[in-house]
N, C-alpha and C positions, 0 to 999 in steps of 0.2 A: 651210760653207756648210749643216751638219746644220738649224742652226734653219730654213731654207726648207723643207727635206722636213717637217719637224715642224709647220710654219704650212700647209702643202697640207694634211697630213692632219688636222690640226684644224679647216682651212675646209671640207674636203669634209664631215666629221661635223655639223660646225656647220651647213652646207648642207642638210641631212638634217632637222634639227632645227627649223631656220627656214622650210621648206616646210611643215612640220607645224603651225608656228608660224602660218602666215598662215591655213592651212586652222582652226586654233584660233579666229584673229580673225574670219573669215567667219563661222563656227558660232557664237560668241558674239553678234555683232553681230544674226544672223539671229534667235536667240532673246531678245535682250537691247533690242536696238537703242540709240541713245543719249538718256539722261534722267537725272533725278535719282537712280535707284536704281544704274545703272551709274557714274555719279558717284560714290556713295557707296562702291561697290566697288572703283572704281580709285585712290580715295583712301587707301581700307585697304591696298589690294594693295601700293601705293607704300611704306608703312612698312619691311616686312620686306624689299621688293625692292630697295628702294635700299641698305638693309645688307648685301643678299646683294651687290650690285655690288662694296661694299666688301671683302667678306670671301673672297667667292670671285675676284674679277676684279681685287682690287686692293692693300689695306695689307698683306693676311697673306701673298700670294705675293712682294710685294716685298721683305718682310723676312724671311721663313723661308727661301725659296729659297735665297739666298748663304749664310746661316748654316749650313742643312743640307747644301750643297755642301761648305762647309771643313769642318765636322765629317766629313761621309765619307771625305774625302780623309785626315783624321787617324787613323780608325776606323769602320768600318762599324756595330759595335757602339755606340759613343758615338753617332753619328747614329741609331740604333733607340731609345736610350735617352732621347735628346733630343726625340724625336718623341713617344714615349709621355708623357713629361712634359709636355710642350707642349699635348699634345691635351686633357689632362686639364684644366688651368688653361683653356683656351682654350674647352670644353664649360662650365666653371663660370661663365664670363663670360657667354656667350650665353645661359645659363638666366637668370641675374640680370638681364640687359636683357630678356627676355622674361616673365618676372615682373612687372617694374617698367613695361612699356609695357600688359601687359592690365589690371591693377590701375588705371592712371589712363589707360585709353585714351579718355574722352571730354575730358580736359583736352588730350591730345596732339591730337584732332579739331580741336579749338578753335582750336590753336597753328598748324596746318598748313592748314586749310580753314577759316576764320573765317567765309568766306561762308555756309556752309552752316548756320549758326546761323537765319539768316532765310529759308532755304528749306525748311526740315521734315526735313531729313535727315541731321542731327547725330547724333541716337540709332541711328540705323541704322547709319552708318558705325563709329559705336564699337562696337558689336555685331559689326561683320565685323571689325574690327580685333583684337578679342578671340579671335576664331575661328581668322584667318589668320596671327597673327604667331609662332605658334610653329614655323612655316616657316622661319623663321630659323635655329633650332637646327639640324634637317634639312640645309638648305642650307650649313651652317657646318661641319658633317660632310663633305659633299661635297666642299665647297672644301679641306678638310685633305688628303684622299686625291688630290684631282685634283693638287694641289701636289706631294704625292710622287709619284704617277705620272709627273707631267713630268719629275722629276729622272732618271726611268729612260727617259725619251724616249719616255714612252707615251702620246700623245695622241688617241688615237681616240676612247676610251671616254668620254674626259673630255668631248669634244666633244659626242658623242651623247646623253649624259645628259640636257639639257634637253629631247630629243624626248619622254623620259616625263613629263615635267610638259604637255607640250602635249597628249599623247594624253590623259592625265586629264582636263586642261579639257575637252576635244572631248566625253569620255564622260561627265562630268558635266554637262555641257548639254544633251546629248541625251536623255539617262536619267533625270536628277534634277530638272532645273529644272521640269517640271510638279508636283512634289512638293515640292522645296525652295524654288523662288523663285531670287533672287540667292545664297541660301546654298549653292547648289548649286556655285558657283564657287569659294566658299571651302572645301569639302570637295575640290574637285579638286586645289586648290594644295595642301594637306597632304598628300593621296596620292600628288601628282606628287612632292613633297618627298620622301617617304621612297624612292618609285622610284628617284631619281635618286641618291641614297646607296646602296641596296643593289646597283644595276647595277655598281659602281666595287669591291665586296668580292672579288670573284672573282678579278681580275686583280692585284690588291693583295695577296691571297693568293699566288698565283703568284709574284710579284715578291718575295718575303718580306717585305712592308710592312706586314703585322698585327702587334699588339703589345698588349701587356696594360697599360690605363691604370693610373696611378701619380702620386699627388701627390707624389712626391719629386722636389725640384726640381733639375733640370739643371743646371749651370754656366751654359751658355748662353742660358739663359732672360732673364737681366737682360740681357742683350744685344740679344737678341730684343725686348724691352718697349721699350728704348732706339731701337732701329729702327723699332718698328711704331708707337709712339704719332704720331711726326711723319707715318708713311707715311698710319696711320688717319686723320690729321686732314688730309692731302692729298688722297687720295680721299672722305674724308667732305666737305669742302668743296667739292670737285668736284661729288657728288652732290646738294649742297646747292641747287644751282642748279635742280636739277627739283623739289625742295621749293617754292623760292620760286615756280617757274612755277605750283605748285597752288595756293599762298597767292593769288597774283593771280587766277589763273584763277576760283577761287572766287567773286570778286566779279564776273565777267562773266556771259554769257548761260547759260543753262542747255546741257548737254551740252559747255562748253567743255574742261572736264577730260577728257573720253573723246575729243574730238577731238585734244587733246595728245598723249592715251597713243596713239591709234591711228596719228598721223604720225609719233610717236617710234617705234613699233615698226616701221614700212616703213623710217625712217631707220636702225635700229639693223640692219638687214640686212646692208650694207659693213662696218658699225664691229665687229659681232659677228661675221660670217661669216669675216673677214680680219684687221682691225686688232686684234680682243682676241686672236685665235689668234698674230698676229705679235708682240704684246706680251709672251705668256708666252713663247712659245717664245725669243724673243730674249732676254729676262731670264735663262733658262737657259744659254744660250749664251754669252752675255757675263759673267755670273757664273763661269764656267768659266775663259773667257780671263783674267779679271781675276784669278782665285786661281791662275791658271799664269803670271802677268805676261806675256801673249803681246798687248800691246799693237796689234800690227800687225794681229792677228786682228780683235781687238776693234774699231778704226777700221774695218775693212774692211765687217765683218758690219754696224755701224751704218751707214755709208753706203750699202750695199745695201739697207737696209730703209727707208731713207728712198725711195729709189728705187721700191721695191714699194709704198708707200705712195701715191705718185703714182700709179701704175699703176694702182690700184685707186679713190681717192678720185674723181680730176677725171672720170672717166667716169660714176662713180656720182652724183655731184653734177649731171653734166648730164642724166643721164638720170630723177632725180628730179624736175627741175625741167620738163623738156621732156615727159616721158612720166607723171609722177606723177599727174597727175589721173585719165588712163586706167588708171592699174594700181590706184588708191583706188576708182574705181568697180565696176572688174574684182572686186576682192577683196570689196568690204563692201556694196556698192548691193544689196539684197536685204533681204526679211522686213521687220522693223521700220526698217531702217537706208535714210534718205533720198538722194536727189540732193544735197538741201541740205546735209545731213549731210557726204557725200563732198567737197563745194567748199571746208567749214570745216577739214574733215582735210585736203585737200591744201593749204590756205593753211599750215596748222601744218606739214606736211612739207617745204615751201619754205623756211622759216625756218630749219627744224633742218639741210636739207641744204647751207645756205648757210656751215655750219661745219664740214663733215665734212673738210675738209683741214686745218684747226686740230687739229680732235680727232685725225687720222692721225700728224700730225706730232709732237704731243704724246707719244703714245704710246710711240713708240723712244727719245726723249728721256729721257723718266720711266724706262724699263728700264736704259737708261745709267747713269742716276743711281744707282738702285737698286743696280744690280749693283756700282758703286764705292763702297758702302757710305753714301752721301750722300742722307737722306731730308729734309734740312731744306730744300734749294733747291728742289724740287718742292711741298713746302707752301706756301712764300712766292710760287711763282708761281699755285698755284690759289689763294690767298688773293687775290690781285691780279687773276686772271682773274674769280673770281665776284664781288669788288667792283665790276668793271668790268659785268660782265651784269647785278649787280641795278640799277646806275644804268641801264642801257638798258631794263632792263624795266620800269621806272617811267615812264621818259620815252617810250616806246613804247605803253605801256598807258594811262596816265592823260593824256597831252599830247598824243599823236599819234593815239590812239585806233586802233591796228592790230590788237586783239585779240588771236587765238591766234597769229597770223603775228609780230607784234611780238615776244611773250615767247618763240615760236622763236629768233627773230633774234637777240636779247639773249645768249642762250645760246651762240649759235654766234660772236657778236663776243667774248664772255668765252673763248670756246676759244683765240679768235686770240692774244689779251693773255697768256693762258697760254704759248702757243708762242713767243712773241716773248720773253718775260722766260726760259724755259729757254733759249733759243738764245745770247743775249747775258751769258749766266752760266755757259755751257759751257767746260770747262777742256781738252778734248781736240779732237781734230781729227775733221772730217769731209770729203772731197772736193766742196765746193762747185761746181766748174766741172762736174764731171760730173754732179752732181744737176741742174744747171741745164739741160744737154744733153739728159738725160732728160727734162725738163718739157717743153720746147720739142717735142721728139718727142711724148709723150702729149697735149699740146694740140694739134697738129695732127690726130692719129689722134680725139679728142674730137670737134673740129669736123667733121669730115667725117661721124661716128657722126652728129653731132645733125642735120647735112642730111640723112641716113637717113630718121631717125624722122621729122621735118619733112615728107619725102615720103610715109610710110607713113600718117602720119595723115591725108594729103586722099584718101587713096584710098577708094572705097566699099566697105569690108570690114567684117566684125564687130568689136567691139570686143577681143574676145579675139584675133583674128587681128592687131591693131595692136598690140596688148601684146606678143604673141608675137614677132612680126618683129620690134618696135623693141627687145626686150631680148637675143633669141636672135640675129636677124641683124647686129643693129646692133653686139651686142658682136664677133661674129666678126670684121665689118668691123674694129672698133677693134684688137682683135689683129693681123690680117693687118696691117692698114697700121703697126703698130709692128714687126713683124717685120720688114717690107720696110725700114724707118727704121732697122733693127739697135738698137733700145732695149734696153739690157743686159739689166735685169730681164726682158723678151720672151724675149729669145734664152736667156736661162738657164734658165729654166722649160720652153722648147722642149726642149731640150739634157736636161733632167732627165726630161722626159716620154719623149724617143725614147730614153733610155739604159734605162728601165723597160722600155718595150714591148719592145726588143731582147732582154731577158733572158728 
């Protein structure tokens, strides 16, 4: 059950970062609003940030952690030499990608945001890409040491690191926007990327994880490449759905890219706060179980991860749908950001929220596949999911005219297709009966929570009170009902907290 403790630690650290993230969004919205200039920045930021999600949260960990774990069991010294060798080649590849994108920035913008050519912000977007893209190298280094620290069951620093990026954005918006305009956000991105890397070095040194880079090729590098390429393609195809959103959104009304960005940012709270942390911790745990041939513990941890995913994702979905409009207004409506902007952001949020359960269930399955060395099945499932989301996106955008809601919903449906494919191709076992029992208990608790939220919304109180009461008191009610129903993951978490406090 060690992965549960690591998930909680990572989630707590990420929670701090996400709170700062919403302050960051509120500050940026206040100073810049929603317009052609912000659309230009968010397209420029999406390029390295999408690749960040590949190297920091996806393919790299999926290939690196199982192999590093196996090497460490053979010899700690061999594992260190492997890490040093891989880091050098990893940095080289990221540098080549960065130089290539910087040189051909304008061409890439034409590909991912073709509608900008008619709106007049193509050149600005290309300039921002050239400034921002070196962030990829910085976050690549961060992800490397994050993976190393995770293998040592160190999750707090890796979870808290993004807080420094958010602080950098806040600082640059407040103090540099008057002098640099939208370029202030590009400076904030680079400074934040550097700080995220530096904060991990002291603990890496303490754990004996620092090394001297070398181009001497370790024998495990070839195995890593064989595993990493399909894993990279798997997560790359998954992230490509957001690129498709950007391409189609560039043809919609001004501000569409910004609405999708803010809607996705709020949607990412439960995803980043818990699901990604669960995936990272579970990958480490399952890799160890698989290396030890402990399949009983492997299946037990995987089953429990699905229950925990249900416990978090279903109430989060309901909360974003039934309280999302109020949350968006409270966070963003001030300064240059209007109520109409908030409404369209809410539509995007609802579309993304519909797919949270699909994303939540996909993550544990992918961790299980990667832990067993199977990187091809997740790749195929992601391709199938992407093709489905592309089909839905075109249909919802150009036929049904659903705007940003349709684009977000298309991504959500693709996530469910991805999960269904993984489920029907999974060779090991999970306890479906106990998962279904947990689902029923979670569903009952969520319905009662929604009733409470709707009651709060009709009261004559301020917007802040409605949101606070809906989130905090609604959350307490949800947990209490689950505990009374003896939902397994709720009881397990309660007992862990109780043991911790008793110490």
